[in-house]
C-alpha positions as CSV (number, residue, x, y, z in Angstrom):
1,M,5.0,37.6,-8.3
2,M,1.5,38.8,-7.2
3,I,-0.2,37.1,-4.3
4,R,-3.9,37.9,-3.9
5,F,-6.2,36.7,-1.2
6,I,-9.4,35.4,-2.8
7,G,-11.4,34.7,0.3
8,E,-12.1,31.8,2.7
9,G,-8.5,31.0,3.4
10,K,-7.4,30.9,-0.2
11,F,-5.0,32.9,-2.3
12,E,-3.6,32.8,-5.8
13,I,-0.1,33.3,-7.1
14,D,0.1,35.2,-10.3
15,M,3.4,35.2,-12.2
16,T,2.1,36.5,-15.5
17,E,4.6,39.4,-15.9
18,Y,7.6,37.3,-15.0
19,Q,6.5,34.6,-17.4
20,R,6.1,37.1,-20.2
21,E,9.6,38.4,-19.5
22,S,11.0,34.8,-19.8
23,I,9.1,34.1,-23.0
24,T,10.3,37.5,-24.6
25,A,13.9,36.8,-23.5
26,F,13.8,33.6,-25.6
27,G,12.9,35.3,-28.8
28,K,10.4,37.4,-30.7
29,D,8.6,34.7,-32.7
30,Y,6.5,33.5,-29.8
31,K,3.2,34.9,-31.2
32,S,3.5,32.4,-34.1
33,W,3.9,29.3,-31.9
34,K,1.4,26.5,-32.2
35,N,-0.5,25.2,-29.2
36,V,0.9,22.1,-27.3
37,A,-0.9,19.8,-25.0
38,A,1.9,19.5,-22.4
39,P,5.1,21.2,-21.4
40,A,7.2,18.2,-22.5
41,T,6.8,15.1,-24.6
42,K,7.1,11.5,-23.3
43,H,10.7,11.5,-24.8
44,L,11.9,14.3,-22.5
45,H,14.7,12.2,-20.9
46,N,15.9,10.6,-24.2
47,I,19.1,12.5,-25.1
48,N,20.2,12.5,-28.7
49,Q,24.0,12.3,-28.5
50,H,24.3,13.6,-32.2
51,S,22.3,16.8,-31.7
52,R,24.3,19.9,-32.5
53,K,25.6,21.9,-29.5
54,I,24.7,25.5,-29.2
55,D,27.1,28.2,-28.1
56,G,27.7,31.9,-27.9
57,E,24.7,34.2,-27.4
58,K,22.2,31.3,-27.9
59,K,23.8,29.3,-25.1
60,E,23.6,32.4,-22.8
61,I,19.9,32.9,-23.6
62,F,19.3,29.2,-23.0
63,H,20.9,29.3,-19.5
64,S,19.1,32.6,-18.6
65,V,15.7,31.4,-19.6
66,V,16.1,28.0,-18.0
67,S,17.1,29.8,-14.7
68,K,14.1,32.1,-14.9
69,N,11.7,29.2,-15.6
70,L,13.1,27.1,-12.8
71,W,12.2,29.9,-10.4
72,I,8.7,30.2,-12.0
73,A,8.2,26.4,-11.8
74,K,9.1,26.3,-8.1
75,R,6.9,29.2,-7.1
76,G,3.9,29.3,-9.2
77,R,3.9,26.8,-12.1
78,P,4.6,23.3,-10.8
79,D,3.2,22.0,-14.1
80,I,6.5,22.9,-15.9
81,D,8.7,21.7,-13.0
82,L,9.6,18.3,-14.5
83,A,10.8,19.7,-17.8
84,M,12.6,22.6,-16.2
85,S,14.4,20.3,-13.7
86,F,15.6,18.2,-16.7
87,L,16.7,21.3,-18.6
88,C,18.8,22.4,-15.6
89,T,21.0,19.4,-16.2
90,R,21.6,20.5,-19.7
91,V,22.7,24.1,-19.2
92,S,26.5,23.4,-19.3
93,E,26.4,21.7,-22.8
94,P,23.0,22.5,-24.4
95,T,22.1,21.2,-27.8
96,M,19.5,22.1,-30.4
97,E,17.3,19.4,-29.1
98,D,17.4,21.1,-25.6
99,W,16.6,24.4,-27.3
100,R,13.5,22.8,-28.9
101,T,12.5,21.3,-25.5
102,L,12.8,24.7,-23.9
103,R,10.8,26.3,-26.7
104,R,8.0,23.7,-26.1
105,V,7.9,24.6,-22.4
106,L,7.6,28.2,-23.3
107,Q,4.9,27.5,-25.9
108,Y,2.9,25.7,-23.2
109,M,3.5,28.5,-20.8
110,Y,2.5,31.1,-23.3
111,Q,-0.9,29.5,-24.0
112,T,-1.6,29.0,-20.3
113,I,-0.1,32.2,-19.1
114,H,-3.3,33.4,-17.4
115,E,-3.7,30.3,-15.2
116,K,-2.9,31.1,-11.6
117,R,-1.8,28.7,-8.8
118,V,-4.5,28.6,-6.1
119,I,-3.5,27.6,-2.6
120,G,-5.9,27.4,0.3
121,T,-7.6,25.5,3.1
122,N,-10.9,23.8,3.5
123,K,-12.3,23.3,7.0
124,K,-13.9,19.9,7.6
125,D,-15.3,19.8,11.1
126,T,-12.3,20.8,13.3
127,E,-9.7,19.6,10.9
128,T,-7.9,22.0,8.5
129,T,-6.4,20.7,5.3
130,K,-4.0,22.6,3.1
131,Q,-4.7,22.1,-0.6
132,S,-2.8,23.2,-3.8
133,Y,-4.1,22.5,-7.3
134,A,-2.0,22.2,-10.4
135,D,-2.5,20.7,-13.8
136,I,0.6,18.4,-13.8
137,V,1.8,16.2,-16.7
138,H,4.6,13.7,-16.0
139,G,6.5,12.6,-19.1
140,G,3.7,13.5,-21.4
141,K,1.1,11.3,-19.7
142,A,-1.6,13.1,-17.6
143,E,-2.1,11.7,-14.2
144,R,-4.6,12.6,-11.5
145,P,-3.3,13.1,-7.9
146,A,-4.2,10.4,-5.4
147,K,-7.1,11.2,-3.0
């Protein structure tokens, strides 16, 4: 994680290298992935009980990549936090559906890998306000933060 001060009480968090490591750990075909509009679909929490379970090396990769991405989500990419929090509940018995959900998160992360989290303050008269900006999608529906 790289933290850079960008002036006037603001700094950016850059996790590009760690994100690349996570994407590469998932598999080598990431360069052929299509673009997606959000890290998850609106059906994120719908669990298909008939989806085939994954095991062996694929299960280990799933667990490892979910763990890496949870750390990424909590530190520098809150836009993937909802999907990663859900996938954390699936690591003990992951299915092919969960694998596809993780791939979608990684697709989104790959196409937005150069976006940095900016945190800073704006001074208004004598009051200081802390601000953090993130492009967040909840359940596939974009929402704007309340002002």
